[in-house]
N, C-alpha and C positions, 0 to 999 in steps of 0.2 A: 430638504437638505439645502443649506446655504453654503456656498463654497467661495472662499476668498483666497487668492493666490498672490504671493509676493516672493521676490527673490530673497533667499536667506543667505547669510554670510557663511557659506560652506566652503572649506578649503578646497581649492581646485584639484588638489591631488587626491581628494577623497571622492568627489563626485564630478562628473562632467556635466555640461550644461543641461542635457536632457534629463539627467537624474535630478538636477537642482530644481527644474520646473516641476517634476513629478513630486519631489519631496517637500516642496514649499507650499503646497495647497493645504490650507486649514479647513477642515470640514466641520461645520456647525450643524446641529440637528434642526431639521425642519421637515415638514411633509413635502415631498417632491415627487414629480412624476414626469414622464416623457410625453411630449405632444406628437400629434400626427400632422405633418406638414403638407401643404399643397402648393403648387406653382401659382404665381400670379395669373390672373385672368388674361387670356390672350389679347383682349382689347383694352387692357388697363391703360389709363392715361399716364402720361409721363410727369404730370404735375398735380399737386393737390389744389391748385388754383394759382392765380397770378401772385407773384412775389412770395410764393411758398418755398420752403427749403426741402431737401430730401436727404435720406441716408439709408444705408443697408439695401440699396437698390430699389426702394419703394418710394412713391411720390409723396413723401411726408417725412417728418423727423421722428424717428422712433428711438427712444432712449431706454435701455434696460436699467431700471433703478437698482434692482438686486436680483437674487436668484428667481423670484416668483412675481415680480412687479415690473410693469413697463409703463412708460408715459409716451403718449403720442402728441406732439405739438403740431399745430396747423393741419388737423386731419383733413382728409380728402373731402372737397366740396365742389370739384370741377366736373362732376357728373353724378348720375343717380346713385352709384355705389362703387365701392372698391374692396377687393378681397385682400386682407393683410395676411399673406401666406407665411410671414415670419412670426406671427403671433398666433400660437396654436395651443390646443388643449388636448386632454386625453380623458378617457372614461374614468369617472370617480372625482373629477374636478368640481369644486365650487368656485364660482367666478363672481367677482364684484367689479362693476364698472361705475365710473363717475366721469363727469364732463362739465365743462364751463367755457367761458370766453365767448368771443364773437367772431362773425364772419362778414366780410365785405360781399354784399349781395349784388352790387352793380346798380347802375341807374344814376339818377340825379338826386341831389339833396343829401340828407342824413341817411345813408344806405347801410350802415353796419347793423347787424341784427344778432341777438343772443343765439348761440348755437343750440341750446337746449330748450329755452322757453322764450322765443321771440315775441315781441309785442308790436302792435300797429295794424294797419289795414292789411287784410289778406294774409295775416301771419298766424302761425301756430297750428297745433293739432286739433282735431283730426283732419279738417278740410282745407286748412290754409297752407301757406308755403314757409320756407326758410327754417325748417326744423330737421334735426338729425335723428337717425334711427339706427338700430343694430340688428344683425342676424348672426346667431351662432349655431351652425348645424348640429343637431343632436342634443342641444341644451334645452332645459325647461326652467320655469320659475320655481325657486326652492319652496316658496309658500303656496304654489299652485302647480303641482306636478303635471296637470293636464294642459298647461299653457306653454307651448313651445316659444322659444326665443326667435321669432321670425318677424322681421320688419316691426320691431318694437320701438316706439318713440322713446328717446332718452328721458323725456319729462315724466314717464311712467315709473322710473326707478331712481333718477338722479335728483329728484326734488321731493320734498315732503317725506312720505313713507318710503324707506329704502327697501329695495328688493335685491336679492342675489339669485344667481342661476346655478344649475348643476347639470352635469352630464352623467347619466346613469352608468354604473359599472357594467362591464361586459358580462353577458351571460354565457357566451360561447365565442370561440375564436372566429375570425373572419379573414378571408384572404384579401379582401379589399375594403378596409374600413373607410368610412366617410372622412373626408378631410375636415378635421375639427378646428377650423381657424376662425378668425374674426372678420366679419363683413360690416363695414360702416357705410351708411347711406345718407343722402341729403336730399330734401324735397324742395324743388324749385321748378319754375317753368322756363328758365333760361340759365345755362350754366357757364357760358363762355366768358362772362365777366365776373364770376365769383372768384374770391381769393382773399388775400390778406394785405392789401395795399391801401394807401391813402386813408389812414384811420380817421374816423369821426366818432362822435359819441352816440350816434343813432337817435332815432326819435325817442322822446321821453328819457333821454340820457341813459338808455339801457346799456350802452357800451362805454360808459365813463371809465377811464382807466383806474380810478380809485374804487370801482365796483367790479373788478375782474372783467374789465372790458377789452382786454388785449386779445390776441389771436386765440382761437379756440384750442381746447386741449381735451384729451381723454386719458384716463388712467385705467389700467387693467390689473387687477389683483387676482391671484389664484390661491385658493386653499385646496391642497391636494387631499382628496379623501382616501387615496390609495398610496401607500408608501412606494416610491419608485426611484429609479436611478437617475432621472434627469432633472437637475436643479436649475433649469433655465426656461424662460418663456421663449426667448429668441435663441436659436442654436448658434454656437460658435463653429468655426470650420471643422473642428474635430470633436463635436458633440455627435453622438449617435442618435438618429431620428428614425422611429419605426415607420414602416409602410403598412403594418398590420400588427396584430397580436396573436400569439399562439395560445394553446389551451392552458399554459402555465402563467398567462398574463406577462410573458416575456416579449420583448420586441421581436417582430418577425421581419426578416430581411431588412434590417435597419441600414439606412444610408448615412453617410457623413453629412455634417452641416454644409460643407462646401458643395456637396452634390445637390442638396436641397436648394442652395442659393445659385445653382447652375454654374458652378465653377468648372475649371478644367483640371483633369487629373495631373497633368505634368507640372502645373504650378500650384494650384490650390490644394492638390492632393499630396503635396510634399510636406510631411510633418516636420522634418528637420528644418526645412526652409521656413516653415511657419514659426517654429520655436525661436530661430535666430533673427528673423527679419520682420515678423508681424508686429505692428505697433500695439495690437490688442491681444488678449489671451487667446491661445489656440483652442481651449476648451473650458467650459464652465462646469462640466460634469466632474465629480470627484473620481480621481484615478488612484491606483496604487502601483508601486514599482517593485517588481520581483527581480532581484539580481543575485549574483553569487554571494555566498557568505563572506563576511569580512575576514575570516581566517584564511581565505584563499584569494582575497582581492588583489594582493600584491602582484602575483603572477597572472592570475586569471582575470582580474578586473582591470589591470593596467595602470597601477599607481606609478610604476616605473616603466617608461617607454610604452611599447606596444604589448598589451596583454592578450590572453586568449579571449576574454569577454569584454574587451574595450580597447580602443586605440587612442593614443595621444591624450591620456587623461590630464597631462600637464597643461595642455592647451584647451581642455574642456570640450573636446570633440568626440562624438560617437560613443557615449556611454552605452554599454550593452546590457541587455536584460529584457524585461517584459513590462511594458506599460499597459496596465489592465483597466478596463472599464467595468463590465458586468456581463452576466450570462445573457445570451440572445440565441435566437434560432434562425438558421439560414437554410434555404432550399436551393437546389440547382443540380448540376451535373458534376460527378466526382471523377477525379483522375489520380492515378498513383504517381508518387514522386520517388521516395526512397525509404529504406530502413537504415537508420544511422546506428548500427550496432557495433559490437566488439569493444576493445579497450579504448579506441579513439572516438567512440560515439556515445550518445546519450540514450540509446536503445529506443528512440521514438520511431513510430510509424509516421511518415510524412505523406500527406495527401493534399490535393487541391480541390477547391469547390468553385465552379463557375456559377455565380449567383445571378439573379434576374437583373437585367439592365435597368438602371434608375434614370428615367427621363432623359436618355441620351448622354448621360455623364459617365457611362461605363457600369460594370457590375457593381451592385450595391455593396458598400463596405470596402472596396478596393482602394489602393493608394498609388502614389507615383512609383513605389517600389514593387508593387505587384498589381499591374493594371488589368490583368485578365482574370484573376481568380484569387480567392482568399485561401490562405494556408490553413491546413488542419493538422494537428499533431496530438498524439497520445502515446504514452509510455507503454511499450510492449510488456515490460515487467509487470505493470499494473493491470494490463488488459489481456492481450492476445495470448500471452504465455499461460494464462489460466483458463482459456476457452477451449481446450483441446477435446473436451467431451462433446462439443457441438460440431456437427459435421462441416457446415459451411465455413465457419471461422477456422476450424482445424485445417481444412484444405488451403485456405488463404495463407495461414501461418506456414504451412509446408512449402508452398511455392515461393513465398517471400524468402524463406531461409535458403532455398535453392537459387534465388535471384533469377527466377524464370519469368522474365518480364512479359513475354507473350501470354503466358497463362494468367499472370496477375492481371493484365489488362482485360483478359476475358472475364475476370471476376468483377472489375470495377470501371473500366475505362468508359467514360461518357454516361454511366448509369445515373439514374435519378437518385438523389440522396437528400436526407433531412438530417441536420446536425444541430445540436444544442451544446453550447459550451461557453467558456470565458473568452470574450472578445477583447483583443488588445493589439498593440503594436510591438513587433519584435525588433527592438533597437539593435540587436546583434546583426540583423540582416536589413539594414537600411530603413528601419521603421515600417516594414511591411505588415499589413494587417493579417491577423491570424485568429483562429479559434483554438485556444491552447490553454488548458487541456480540453479535449473533447469529452463532454459528459455523456452525451447520448448520440448515437450514430445509427441511422437506418439506411441501408443501401438496397435499391431494387435489384434483384438478382438477374433480371433480364434487361438487355440493352434496349434503349429507345428504338422503336420500330419493330421490336421482337417481343414485346410484352404480350403475354397470353392473358386476356382478361378473365379467362376461366381458371387460371392458376397464377395470380399475380403475387409473387413471392418477395419477401423482404427479409434481409439479414439485419439483426438489430442487437446492439448492446446498450445498456443503460447503467449508469452509476451516478454518484453525486460527489465525487472526489477526484483528485488527480494533480500531478505536478507539471512544471513547465520546462523540464529538461536541463540541458547542459549549464546554462548561465542563470538558472533560477535556484532558489533555496526554500520555496514555500510549497505547502500543500493547499490546494484551493477547493473549498467545499461549496457546493450549491445547497443552500439551506432550505431544502424542500424535502418533505417525506414522501410526496407523490409527484412523479414527473410523467407528463403525458407527451407523446410524440404524435403529430398529425400526419397521417399518410395520405397523399393525394391519390385520386382515382387515375387510372391510365387514360391517355389521350383517346378521344373518340367515344368515350363512355358517356351515357346520358347523365346530366347533372342530377337527375333524381334517382339514379341507380344506387342500390344499397348492397354492399358486399356481404358475403357469407364466408366466415372462416371455414377452411376445409383442411383435410389432411392432418399431418403431425405438426402441431404448434407447440411442442414441448420446449421449455426454456430450462436453463441451468442457472442456479442462483447460489451466491455466497452471501451469508449474513441475513438472509430472509427466507422464510418458508412460503411466502405469498407470491404466486405467479402473476404475470401481467393480466390485465382485464382489457378485452377488446370490445370497443363500442362502434359498430358500423352505423353510419347515418348518411343522410344526403349530403352532408358537408365533407364526407370522406370517411376515414377510419381513425379513431383515436385509440392508441395503445397506452395504457396507464400502468406505471410501475410503482409499487410501494417499497420504499427503501428506508432503512433505519439511518441513524446518524452516520454521516460520511466518514467520521473518524474510525468507524468499524469496518471500512473498506467494502461495503456491499456492492454487488453487481448482479445483473441478470443478462443472459445472453441466449439468443435463439433465433428462430425463424417464424414469420407469420405468412400463411398462405391464404389468399383471398380469391373468392369467386365473385365476379361482378355481373355475370351473365345469367346465372341460374342453370346453365347447361352443365353437363357432366364434364369435368376437366379431364384431359388426356393424362394418363399416368406418366410420370417422369421418374425413371429409375434413379434411386439415390446413388451418387458416386461412392466408390469405396473410400473408407476412411484411411488416409495415408498415415504412415509412421512419421512423426515429426522429426526432422533432421536437426542436428546441432547447428547453432548459429555459425554462419560463415563470415569471413572477413570481406567487407565490401567498401571501397573508398567512397568518401563523400564528394559532392561536387566541389570543385576547386574554385570557390568564390570568396575565399578569405574569411569564411565564418569559422566558428570554433571547431566544428567537425573537420573542416578542411585543414585547418592548422594542425590539429592532432593527427590527421591522416598523413600530412607531410612529415611530421615527426616519426610516425610509425614506419613510413616507407624508408626513412634514412637509418633506421635501426638494423642491426645485423639479425640474421635469422635466429641466432642463439638468444639475443636480447629480446626479440619478439616472443620466442617460446617462454622465456623466463617471465616476461611481463604478463603474458596470457595466464601462466600458471599462478602468478601472484594475484592477479585480478580475480581469477576464479575463486581463490581462497579467501580474498579479503572482501569482495563485494557482498552485500546482503542478499541472501537467497531466501525469498519468501514466496511460497506458492500458496495460492488461496484455493482450498478445496471447494467444490460445488456439488450440488445434488439437484436432481430433476424436480421441477415445480410445474404444476398444471396451469394451463391458460384457461381463463374463463371468458365467457361472452356476456356482456352487460347490455341490458335493454335501455339503460339510462346513461346519459352523458356524464362524464366526471364533472363535478362542480368546479366552477372557476375559483381560483384562490381568492382569499379575502385581501391578500396583499401580494405585491410583487416579490418573488423569491430573491433574496439577497445572496451575495457571495462573501464568505469569510475565509480567512487564511491563517495558517499556523506554520511554524517551522517544519520543514519536511526532513525529518531525521534520516529516513531511508535514502533519499536522494543525496543528502549531505554525506552519508557514509559511502555512497557509491562513488561520488566524485573524488572524495579523499582516497578511496581505494584505487581509483583510476590513476591518480598522480603518484601515489605511493608506489604502485606497480611500475609505472614508467620510469620514475626517478631511480628506484632501487635497481631495476634491470639494467640501467645505463650508468650505474655508480655515480649518480648525481650530476650527470652531464648529458642532458637531452640534446640529441642532434637537432639542428636548426634553431634551438632555443636554449643555448648553454647556460644562461643565467637564471632560468626559472627554478630549477631545483634548489639552487643556493638561496633564492628569494623565498621559496616556500619553506626551506629549512626544516624538512621533515626528518624524523628519526630513522635509524636503520631498519631494515627488514631482515630478520633472521629466519633461515629455513632449517628445518630438521629433516634429515634423511636417515633411514634405518636400513640395515641389512640383516639377514637372518630372520629369525622369528617365524617358524613354521606355523601357519594358522591351525588352530584347533577348534574344538566345539565352543560355541557361545562367545566368540570373539577373543578367546585366549590365544596367546602365542606360546608355543610349547618348546621352542629351542632358543638359545641365547640370542639377544638382540644387540647389535652394535649401533650406537647413535653417533651421527656426525652433524655438527652445527656449522652453518655457513652464514656469515654476516654480509649483507649487501648495503653499501653506503649510499643513502638517498640524498644526503646534503652535499656530498662531494668533499667532505672534510677529513675522511678517513675514520677507521674504526678504532676506538679506544679499548674496548673489552667486550667479551661475550661470556655469559654466565648462565648457570642452570640451577634448578632447585627442585626438590621433591615435595616441599611443603609450602612453597611460595614465601618462605621467610628466611631460611638459611640457604645462602647462595654459594656456589662453587665456581671458580673461574675455569672456563673451558680452555684446555690446552691441546686437545686432539680427540680423535674417536675413542669411545669407551663403551663398555658393556653395561647395559641397563640392568638394574637389580630386578629380581622377581618381586611381584606384588601387584596390587591394584592401586593406582595412584594417578594423579594429574602431574605430568612432567612439565615444568615451567622453564622458559628460556627467554633471553632478551639480549640486546646489545646496546652499547652507548657509543656515540661518535665523538670526534675530537672537539665538537662544539658543545658537548655535554647534553646533547639530545638523547634522552633515554627512551628506548623503544618501549611501548606498552607490552606488558607481559603476554607472551604467546604460550599457549598450553596445548598439550596433546595427552589424551588419556591412554593409559596402557593397562593391559591385563597380561602379565607374563608369569608363566609357571613352567619352569624347566626342570623341576625336581619332584621326585615321588614323595609321598607322605613319610613321616617318621613313625616307626613302630616301636613301642616300648612294651617289655614283658617284666612284670614285677614278680609274679608267681606262675610257674615254678622258677626256681633259681638253679644255677648249674652246681648241684651238690647232691648229697644223699638224703633220702627220705625213708623213714622206717615204714615197714609194711603196714603197721597198725595206724599210720597217720591218715588224716584227711587233707587233701590238697585242694585249696580254693584258688581257682584261676584268676589272675589279675593282669590285664594287658590293655592296650589301647593303640589308636593311630591318630596322628595329628597332621594337618596340612598348613599350619601357620594361622595367623590372625585372619579375620574375615575381610579386612581391608587394610590398605597401607602397604608399606614396605614389608616384604617377606610373606605377604598373603598368598595363599595358593587357591587352587580352584575348588578345594574341598574334597573330603574323603568320600568316595563313591561307594566303596565296599570294603569289608574286613572279613576274612575267613581264617579259621584256625583248624589245625589237625594234630592228632597225637599218633605218632608213628605212622603218619600218612593217612589215618582214618579220621573222618569228621565226627565220629561219635565214639563214646566210651561208656560201657555199661548201659547201653540203650538210651543215652541222652547226649545232647550236643555239648559243645565246648565253648559256650559263650562266656564273656567276661563275667566273673563272679560265680561261675559254676563250681560246685563242690564235687570232688572225686574221692570216693572211699577206696583208698589204695588197696586195702586188704581184700576186697571183693572184686575190684574193677581193673586192677592192673597187676600183672605178675612181677615177680622179682626180676631185677636186672635193670639194664639201661633203656631209657625212653627219650624220645625227641618230641618236644612240643614246638609247633611252628605257627606263626601268625603272618598272613599275607594281606597287604592293603593296596588298593588302587584308587587314584584320585579321579576327578571328573574330566580330565583331559587324557587319561589313559596311562599316566605314569604309574608303574607298579613296583612294589618292593616287598621283602619278607624278612623275618627274623626268627631264629630258632634257638631254643634252649634245651640242652641235653642234661637229664638228671638220672639218678640211680635209686632204685628201691632196694633197701637192705633189711637185715634182721639183726636185732641185738637181744641179749638175754632178757632185757626188760621188755622189749617190744613184743617178744613171743608170748610173754605173760599177758600183755595187753590184748594179744590175739584171742587168748582163751576167754578173757573177761568179755570182749565184744561178742564172741559167739554165744556165751551164756546169756548175755542181755538180748541177743537176737533170737534165742530159742534153739540155736543149732547145738548147744550142749544142754542135755535134758534137765539137769537139776544141779543144785548147789553142791551136792555131794560129789558128783562127777567133776564139777569145776574144781572143787577142793583137791580131789585126787590128782588131777592133771597139774594144778599149780604147785602141789607138793613135789611132783617129779621135776618141775622146772626150777623150783627153789634149790633142789640138790645140785642141779647142773649149774645154776648161776653161782652157787657158793664155790664150786670148783673152778669156775671160769677164770678168775683173776690169776690163779697160780698154775693151772694146767688146762689148756683148751682141750687137749686130747682126753684127759680124765673127765672133763665136762661132756665130751662127745659120747662117752659111755652112758652117762646119765640121760643124754638126749635120745640115745637108742632105746633106752627103757621107756622114755616118754612116747616114742613113736610106736613101740609095741603096745602100750596101753591104749593109744588112740585107735590103732587098728582093731584091737579087741572090742572096743566100744563102738566102732563105726556101724552105723545102720540101726543100732538100738538106742544108744544114749548120745551119740555124736553123729551129726548129719554127714553125708558123703562129702559135701562141699567143704565143710569145716575140717573134716579129716584130711582131705587132700591138701588144703592150704597149710594146716598145722604141720603135716608131714613135710611139705616142701620147705617151710620156714626152719624146721628142726634140722633137716638135711643141710640147709644153707649154713647153719652154725657148725654142724659136724664137719663140713668141708673145710672149716677154718683150721682143723687139726693139721699140723705139719706146716702151717703158715707161720711167718715171724710172729712171735708172741706179742700181743698187745692187750691192753686192758680195754674191754668193751665198755661202751658208754650207752 
């Protein structure tokens, strides 16, 4: 990676100076890697020789040519060797050296000698004097891997056949890797008169100026075999420099370049001072800047005056956000800081890590804004809120929600911890260094001095994604499918001891079915997690229990799993940061406004819970392989965090009608649309989410911009809108009720919706047959009826018909059969003459019931009684056609008399009855005889009634 930085013509109202520096770095592809630095040798001379110059605190002139090349002019010749602690390498490097020029060797006459291949008496390799050599710890000849680069004369590779060197890649992590820097030496028998003064051409004109006879020089080129995050051979003040590597090939406990160069934290560790006052770039490593989204920059970024995430953007001071380097691993002791929750926080868990002291300059990675410890931050929405199946993390969550500091400290205060995450500077808080987001965190469950080597327990979570909180807008992914955390052995344990996992090491995972693999070794314990793409939000969380002694560990009862409390309000530290500014706003709001804002925020904020399931932990006999390349970090817009902060300010502005206490101009600057709330009364809950009584809707518009409300409207189809004028009753149905408001600045609120299932009415029953009228006894009645509860969805929809029952005169059966829709009833045989009531009852799925009844009458006419005879003949109830003929002849006589005299016809019907009775039992069945007699008597009874013509 080659990095070039220049100031870009960015309008000062858009970016302050810190952001300009971050945004103006152009990163060009090249293989780059980070070196390991060592301090200069304690007895290092102060000069490379008489009349030599120096820079960078070393006794010579070192000039970084570009990201991977360095030139040394007037290299050290005033002693046997010099360790160039500022020119360093890392595993995987291929190194090319070249040299030339001459050295003043002292004495009388022509005393300048070639630096690489001197000539003359007593000169040159291997047994003469005045020749330069090189040592690179850990390096070997590329074309002869068995030959180390130790005291190698320059003439072996800088003349004739060229040679390059390589440093093998790491096979395993090391807590104290060798300092892979450059050592240059010079062979002479007297050094006090060596240097670069009083030039002469030397014997045989070997140092003539037209033949590269000036002062000696060395060039160092690096071809990085492993892609890595450090594009510089010599570190700048705010380049990260590793002291070791972890099992992921990430920097372990990296220090800043100013620490490597033995600066002081108060001056050299002040990044803001470096940006504004350093004549050279503060860093050569490529960085990214994560700040608030531009849609919120006006109030939150500070375009106008003092904003939440930046101050005095007009003057270019203190742009707030996150200046990020790359993922690294730190070890040390962890401490609790705070949880910044509720409407005025970013929901981050904030911790601190006291890292190992780097050569007396303070804890590795600290700055002038945090001299004692590095900040650790991770979003509880992304992590702890999803860990409640795991006992240790659930208990921590519980006590943090209670703000029980004493118990929280019992969990973490001063405990050993290992953390991997994105290293950067929090420019919202004075450019303090932080690991944010934390990707992997392991906390030793027992405090230092109390660790039981027979049950050394660690609480761990691992993921490869995360955001940076209030003033950020990105999601940051560690591009690694396998992440390994290196757990150190407890103090006092033999360096050859190997741990054995014991007890319950169950983990809970989201997005993966593969549990962690534990590899105990003499180097400690490696716990490896296999995680899919970070965009899928995978995580694993659990505990690892280790026995280092082989003895049986004393049983430790598992604490009871607490019920997780709801998040409580807790003010942030009042140090002018975003959380504190929001806390001040919150404190100035009325209780009613706070209640409204909390309700709005709870409705608007994204609620995403990640389910997890138990995964088994395995023990591996082989160490996880070292990666073939350094894991990189990629970023993408964080839609969830963006939704959250929008919800945060919509809630606050709407609850205060666009006039935030202490910050009255912010809501007008943000110019957000109104927030409309829907409240309902009535609506008795029924089965399956149905409301079974009338629902009254009330819409209330809250002005978030401070301009006033123009209108509020609602719709049942999101197309046809009705202006709201006051509370109204919602119609029955299943539908999505839409509503919105517009303010006087023409800001139209995004449509809000609430689904309803309202059924206040019973089904509708229809009866087609029977109808309310007469039916002749000889007729067949086919029942036709039904029940309906409206359409299946939309306006007017009901819960559906649950049951339909029917009765005839209160009985559910007639003639031995039911009364279902479509059922035929033979009236002659199954119902007697007279009035009958048919009833249909229906009930819907929420219990609303209704019924409908039809009353009809069964009658007899002169024609229908003849039909009676024919039916009985067909059914065999009348024995033969002759009997049928006889009876029909009787009825024909009666029918002929009926139109003129019903009473005369009655005499004929009496004769019919006499004949039926004579034939009963022999030629006419008893049933037929009874029915025919009843029907004839019905007609006889008409005698004396008002005369009418029968039909």
